[in-house]
C-alpha positions in Angstrom: -20.6 7.5 16.7 -17.6 8.8 18.7 -14.2 7.2 19.0 -12.0 7.2 22.1 -8.3 6.5 22.7 -7.3 3.4 24.4 -4.9 5.5 26.5 -7.5 8.2 27.4 -7.8 11.9 27.0 -9.2 12.1 23.5 -12.7 11.7 22.0 -13.1 12.3 18.2 -15.6 11.7 15.4 -15.2 8.8 13.0 -13.8 11.2 10.3 -11.2 12.5 12.8 -10.2 9.0 13.8 -9.7 8.0 10.2 -7.6 11.0 9.3 -5.5 11.0 12.5 -4.9 7.2 12.3 -3.5 7.1 15.8 -4.4 9.2 18.9 -2.3 12.1 20.0 -1.4 10.2 23.2 -0.1 7.2 21.2 -3.3 5.1 21.8 -5.5 3.5 19.3 -9.0 4.7 18.6 -11.9 2.4 19.5 -15.7 2.9 19.2 -17.2 4.6 22.2 -19.8 1.9 22.2 -20.4 -1.1 20.1 -23.5 -0.8 17.9 -25.8 -3.8 17.5 -27.0 -5.5 14.4 -30.7 -6.3 15.1 -32.4 -9.5 14.2 -34.4 -7.6 11.5 -31.2 -6.2 10.1 -29.5 -9.6 10.1 -32.5 -11.0 8.3 -32.3 -8.3 5.7 -28.6 -8.9 5.2 -29.3 -12.5 4.1 -30.6 -11.2 0.7 -27.9 -8.6 0.2 -24.7 -8.8 -1.9 -21.3 -8.2 -0.2 -21.1 -4.5 -0.7 -24.6 -4.0 0.8 -23.7 -6.1 3.8 -20.5 -4.1 4.3 -22.4 -0.8 4.1 -24.9 -2.0 6.7 -22.0 -2.7 9.1 -19.9 0.4 8.4 -22.7 2.8 8.6 -23.3 1.7 12.2 -19.9 3.3 13.0 -19.6 6.1 10.4 -23.0 7.6 10.6 -21.7 11.1 9.6 -21.2 9.7 6.0 -23.9 9.7 3.4 -25.2 6.1 3.3 -25.9 5.9 -0.4 -22.6 7.4 -1.2 -20.8 4.9 1.1 -22.7 2.0 -0.6 -21.8 3.2 -4.1 -18.1 3.5 -3.1 -18.2 0.0 -1.7 -19.8 -1.4 -4.9 -17.1 0.3 -7.0 -14.4 -1.0 -4.7 -15.5 -4.6 -4.8 -16.2 -4.5 -8.5 -12.4 -4.7 -8.8 -12.4 -8.2 -7.3 -12.4 -11.4 -9.2 -16.0 -12.5 -8.5 -17.3 -12.9 -5.0 -15.1 -10.8 -2.7 -15.3 -13.3 0.1 -16.4 -16.8 -1.1 -16.9 -19.6 1.4 -15.6 -23.1 0.4 -16.9 -26.2 2.1 -14.0 -28.6 2.8 -15.6 -31.3 4.9 -18.6 -31.8 7.2 -18.6 -28.7 9.4 -15.4 -27.3 8.1 -15.1 -24.3 5.7 -12.5 -22.0 4.3 -13.2 -18.3 3.9 -11.2 -17.1 0.9 -10.2 -13.4 1.2 -7.6 -13.2 -1.6 -9.7 -12.4 -4.7 -8.9 -8.7 -4.7 -6.4 -6.6 -6.7 -3.3 -7.8 -4.7 -4.4 -11.3 -3.9 -4.5 -10.9 -0.1 -7.1 -10.2 2.5 -5.8 -6.6 3.1 -7.6 -5.7 -0.1 -10.9 -6.2 1.7 -10.4 -3.0 3.7 -7.8 -1.1 1.8 -10.0 -0.9 -1.3 -12.4 1.3 0.6 -10.0 3.2 2.9 -9.1 5.8 0.2 -12.7 6.8 0.0 -13.1 6.9 3.8 -10.0 9.1 4.1 -11.0 11.5 1.3 -14.6 11.8 2.6 -13.3 12.4 6.1 -11.0 15.2 4.9 -14.0 16.9 3.2 -16.2 16.5 6.3 -13.5 18.1 8.4 -12.7 20.9 6.0 -9.1 19.8 5.8 -7.1 21.8 3.2 -3.7 20.0 3.5 -2.8 16.9 1.6 -2.5 13.7 3.5 0.7 11.7 3.8 -0.1 8.0 4.5 2.7 6.1 6.3 2.5 2.3 6.4 4.7 -0.4 7.9 4.1 -3.8 6.3 5.0 -7.4 6.9 4.2 -8.1 3.2 0.6 -7.7 2.1 -0.6 -4.4 3.7 2.0 -2.5 1.7 1.0 -3.6 -1.7 -2.7 -3.3 -1.0 -2.3 0.2 0.4 -0.1 1.3 -2.6 -2.7 -0.1 -5.0 -5.6 1.6 -3.2 -3.9 5.0 -3.0 -1.9 5.2 -6.2 -2.5 8.4 -8.2 -5.2 9.6 -5.8 -5.4 13.4 -5.6 -4.4 15.0 -2.3 -2.6 11.9 -1.0 1.0 10.6 -0.9 1.8 7.1 0.4 5.1 5.7 1.7 5.6 2.1 2.6 8.3 0.5 4.7 9.0 -3.2 4.7 11.6 -5.5 6.2 14.2 -6.2 3.5 14.6 -9.9 4.3 11.2 -10.4 6.0 8.8 -10.7 3.0 8.4 -13.3 0.3 10.0 -12.7 -3.1 6.6 -12.3 -4.6 5.5 -9.8 -1.9 8.7 -7.8 -2.5 8.2 -7.8 -6.3 4.6 -6.6 -5.9 5.8 -3.6 -3.9 9.0 -2.6 -5.6 7.3 -2.6 -9.1 4.5 -0.3 -7.9 3.5 2.4 -10.3 2.1 5.8 -9.3 3.3 9.3 -9.1 2.5 9.6 -5.4 4.0 6.5 -4.0 7.3 5.5 -2.3 8.6 2.1 -1.2 11.6 1.7 1.1 13.2 -1.5 2.5 14.4 -1.6 6.1 17.4 -3.4 7.5 15.4 -5.2 10.3 12.1 -7.0 10.9 8.5 -5.8 10.8 8.6 -4.8 14.4 11.4 -2.4 13.6 9.4 -0.9 10.8 6.2 -0.6 12.8 7.9 0.8 15.9 9.6 3.5 13.8 6.4 4.5 12.1 4.5 4.7 15.4 7.2 6.9 16.9 6.8 9.3 14.0 3.1 9.6 14.7 3.8 10.2 18.4 6.5 12.8 17.8 5.4 16.4 17.8 8.7 17.3 16.1 8.0 15.1 13.1 4.3 16.0 12.8 5.1 19.7 12.9 7.8 19.4 10.3 5.5 17.4 8.0 2.7 19.9 8.5 5.0 22.7 7.6 5.5 20.9 4.3 1.8 20.9 3.7 0.8 17.4 4.9 -1.2 15.7 7.6 -0.1 12.3 8.7 -2.4 9.3 8.5 -1.9 5.5 8.4 -3.1 2.6 6.3 -2.1 0.0 8.9 -4.8 -1.6 11.0 -3.9 0.8 13.8 -6.2 3.1 11.8 -9.8 2.4 12.7 -10.8 3.0 9.1 -8.7 0.0 8.1 -10.0 -2.3 10.9 -13.7 -1.8 10.8 -14.3 -2.8 7.2 -12.9 -6.2 8.1 -15.9 -6.8 10.4 -18.1 -7.1 7.3 -16.7 -10.3 6.0 -17.5 -12.1 9.2 -21.1 -11.0 9.0 -21.2 -11.9 5.3 -19.7 -15.4 5.9 -22.4 -16.1 8.5 -25.1 -14.9 6.1 -23.7 -17.3 3.5 -23.8 -20.2 5.9 -27.4 -19.5 6.7 -28.6 -18.9 3.2 -26.9 -22.2 2.1 -28.7 -24.0 4.9 -25.4 -25.0 6.6 -26.5 -23.5 9.9 -29.7 -22.0 11.3 -30.0 -18.4 12.2 -28.7 -17.9 15.8 -26.5 -21.0 15.7 -22.9 -20.2 16.7 -19.9 -20.6 14.4 -16.2 -20.8 15.3 -13.4 -19.0 13.4 -9.7 -19.8 13.1 -7.7 -16.8 12.1 -3.9 -16.8 11.2 -2.7 -13.9 13.2 0.3 -11.5 13.4 -0.7 -8.0 14.2 -4.1 -9.2 15.7 -6.3 -7.0 13.5 -8.0 -9.8 11.5 -9.1 -11.7 14.6 -10.0 -8.5 16.5 -12.4 -7.7 13.7 -14.1 -11.1 14.4 -14.3 -10.2 18.1 -15.8 -6.8 17.3 -18.4 -8.6 15.1 -19.3 -10.8 18.1 -19.7 -7.7 20.2 -22.1 -6.4 17.6 -24.3 -9.4 18.0 -22.9 -12.0 15.5 -23.3 -15.5 16.9 -19.6 -16.4 17.2 -18.5 -19.2 19.4 -14.7 -19.6 19.8 -12.1 -17.4 18.2 -9.0 -19.5 17.6 -5.8 -17.5 17.2 -3.3 -19.3 15.0 0.4 -18.5 15.1 3.6 -19.8 13.5 6.9 -20.2 15.5 6.6 -16.5 16.6 4.0 -17.6 19.1 3.9 -14.6 21.4 0.1 -14.4 21.0 -0.4 -18.1 21.9 1.6 -17.6 25.1 -0.4 -14.5 26.0 -3.8 -16.1 25.5 -2.7 -19.2 27.5 -1.0 -17.4 30.3 -1.9 -13.7 30.4 1.8 -12.8 30.0 2.9 -10.9 26.9 6.6 -11.2 26.4 8.2 -9.9 23.1 11.7 -10.5 24.4 12.2 -13.7 22.6 13.9 -15.2 19.6 12.5 -13.8 16.3 12.0 -16.4 13.6 11.8 -15.8 9.8 9.3 -18.3 8.6 7.4 -19.4 5.4 4.4 -17.4 6.7 6.1 -14.0 6.9 3.0 -11.9 7.3 2.8 -13.4 10.8 6.5 -12.9 11.7 5.6 -10.3 14.3 6.4 -10.0 18.0 4.7 -6.6 18.8 1.1 -7.1 17.9 -0.3 -3.5 17.8 -4.0 -4.3 17.7 -3.8 -6.4 20.9 -3.9 -3.0 22.7 -7.5 -2.7 21.7 -8.4 -6.1 23.2 -6.4 -5.4 26.4 -8.4 -2.2 26.7 -11.6 -4.1 26.6 -10.3 -6.8 29.0 -9.3 -4.0 31.5 -12.9 -2.8 31.7 -12.0 0.0 29.3 -9.5 1.4 31.7 -7.4 3.9 29.7 -5.1 4.4 32.7 -4.3 0.7 33.0 -3.9 0.2 29.3 -1.5 3.2 29.0 0.5 1.7 32.0 0.8 -1.6 30.3 1.8 -0.2 26.9 4.4 1.9 28.6 5.7 -1.2 30.4 5.8 -3.0 27.1 7.8 -0.1 25.5 10.3 -0.1 28.4 10.7 -3.8 29.1 9.2 -5.7 26.2 6.6 -7.4 28.4 3.5 -6.9 30.5 0.8 -9.1 32.1 -2.9 -9.0 32.8 -4.8 -10.1 35.9 -6.2 -13.6 36.5 -9.7 -12.3 36.2 -8.9 -10.7 32.8 -7.2 -13.9 31.7 -10.4 -15.8 32.6 -12.4 -13.4 30.5 -9.9 -13.6 27.6 -10.0 -17.4 27.6 -13.8 -17.4 27.6 -13.7 -15.9 24.1 -10.3 -17.0 22.6 -8.3 -20.1 22.2 -4.8 -20.2 20.7 -2.3 -22.5 19.1 0.9 -22.4 17.0 2.5 -24.8 14.5 5.9 -25.6 13.2 7.2 -25.2 9.7 7.1 -29.0 9.1 3.5 -29.3 10.3 2.5 -26.4 8.1 4.1 -28.1 5.0 2.4 -31.4 6.0 -1.0 -29.7 6.3 -0.7 -28.0 2.9 0.2 -31.4 1.3 -2.5 -33.3 3.1 -5.3 -31.0 2.2 -4.3 -31.0 -1.5 -3.9 -34.7 -1.5 -7.2 -35.4 0.4 -9.4 -32.6 -0.9 -7.7 -31.2 -3.9 -7.5 -27.8 -2.2 -4.2 -25.8 -2.5 -3.6 -23.2 0.2 -1.0 -20.7 1.1 1.4 -21.0 4.0 -0.6 -18.7 6.4 -3.8 -20.7 5.7 -1.7 -23.8 6.3 -0.8 -22.5 9.7 -4.4 -21.8 10.5 -5.7 -25.1 9.3 -3.0 -27.1 11.2 -4.0 -25.3 14.4 -7.7 -25.7 13.7 -7.3 -29.5 13.1 -5.5 -29.9 16.4 -8.1 -27.9 18.2 -10.9 -30.0 16.7 -9.2 -33.3 17.6 -9.0 -32.2 21.2 -12.5 -30.7 21.4 -14.6 -32.1 24.2 -16.9 -34.6 22.6 -19.7 -33.3 24.8 -19.2 -29.7 23.5 -21.5 -28.2 20.9 -20.5 -29.3 17.4 -20.2 -25.8 15.9 -19.0 -25.3 12.3 -15.4 -24.2 11.9 -14.5 -21.5 9.4 -10.7 -21.2 8.7 -9.8 -17.7 7.3 -7.6 -17.9 4.2 -5.6 -14.7 3.9 -3.6 -15.0 0.7 -3.4 -16.7 -2.7 -1.0 -19.7 -2.8 0.6 -17.9 -5.7 1.9 -15.1 -3.3 4.2 -17.7 -1.7 5.0 -20.0 -4.7 8.4 -21.4 -3.5 7.0 -22.7 -0.2 3.7 -23.9 -1.6 5.4 -25.8 -4.4 7.8 -27.4 -1.9 4.8 -28.4 0.3 2.9 -29.9 -2.6 5.7 -31.7 -4.5 8.9 -31.6 -2.4 10.6 -29.7 -5.1 12.8 -26.8 -4.0 12.8 -24.3 -6.9 14.1 -20.7 -6.4 12.6 -18.9 -9.4 9.1 -17.6 -8.4 7.6 -17.8 -11.9 8.8 -21.4 -12.5 7.1 -22.3 -9.2 3.9 -20.6 -10.3 3.9 -22.5 -13.5 4.5 -25.8 -11.7 1.8 -25.1 -9.1 -0.6 -24.3 -11.9 0.2 -27.6 -13.6 -0.1 -29.6 -10.4 -3.4 -28.0 -9.2 -5.1 -26.4 -12.2 -5.8 -23.4 -9.9 -6.2 -20.2 -12.0 -3.2 -17.9 -11.8 -4.5 -14.4 -10.8 -4.0 -11.7 -13.3 -2.0 -9.5 -10.9 0.5 -12.4 -10.4 0.9 -12.8 -14.2 1.3 -9.1 -14.8 4.0 -8.4 -12.2 6.5 -10.6 -14.0 7.0 -8.0 -16.7 7.1 -4.8 -14.6 10.4 -3.0 -13.9 11.6 -2.7 -10.4 11.2 1.0 -9.4 12.2 1.1 -5.8 15.6 -0.2 -4.6 16.4 1.9 -1.5 17.2 0.2 1.8 17.7 2.1 5.1 18.3 1.4 8.8 15.4 1.8 11.1 16.9 4.9 12.6 16.8 6.6 9.2 13.0 6.1 8.5 12.1 9.5 9.9 14.6 11.2 7.5 13.1 9.3 4.6 9.6 10.4 5.5 10.7 14.1 5.6 12.5 13.7 2.3 9.4 12.2 0.7 7.2 15.0 2.0 9.3 17.6 0.1 
């Protein structure tokens, strides 16, 4: 399988795409074609465990890897999870929650970042790369910790994470700043996630920086979902969820299922779209946003406008106005026109906005729906689902469930009654202040007092990583302006 840049001019192998992270022209790598999962393969997947299903999906893209070695690495990675890596919980008739927070850092980013270190190392071997790899990551909260945990103390790799100083939850911040490992660095940034992400992408696109870093003995790579090696493993849990629905006799093979995905950088829902292109029977993809509803407006109107008020919300991993992975979807909508995609991304960089044609919008809306919700509605949703079903959820899942409920209420009664799967991206304990407030109305500032009270109120098990972080020392306290990120990278490469 070959991979091509969304902005043209570059075709590489899977191993090259993983190591490079981002194309030389600033574009993102996408599969040259989308492989299909046959009916026979789908039938076989029904009897597989999660790692085996993931191996089936990933080998379709990374066929230069040894299949048995890939499978063994996946089994080792998911053995670190607390039970089933992606359990499906039935909430009500035709409504389910896909829990993706049972990994080492209690967030869905673990699903891909637990295997990325293997993919990166194996890719380096296949390419005969002698230099060490410097992994740069911008995070809105969860990617950073998951990447740090995945790469810590790995030979031949250093990882540096940049996060918005005031743009993550206290628990997310504590997870990152207490990170152990001799090859890690964590730096706060005076700005929002878009500032972090834009600065990191500029470093990748800068010949000056990449040359200086290479002189210090490193190649640059990324652990963000701009890296195809981060994105493609996420396809697996959509296939696995569908298999679980079939094996539990909730649906018949071939019957379509809808997914609601809380979305910030667009990677999670894009993985569902890629799964559909591989043949998974997906109906509607519902993109759920908080007050930073740039994606909702785009899907409804075809106009992308990042020049708007930025809100800090209780769902900080979605506080994003520049959704990087949307470029991959825009590339598909354009008929895979690299020239048009490059033109639109240049326009976005220069003006903060761009638009697609009416025909492209029609095609977009044939696949996607979108909605956003307020802070008050998110709180109400969390409260109601615990009150009515005894199910506690985090703030991002609350956004998604609120949007899904409104969509289902307005659904055409004559439309097919497909099952709805709401993707849950983090443990409620990652956002204890806001979850406790939603459940009880109590405004408590101390994270660990909140955790104790949530546990008493819900009897939901506190994950071990949450328990452990309380007693770890804070190791990273540096905070820099966005303009100084490049200097920090060079300093870390010394």
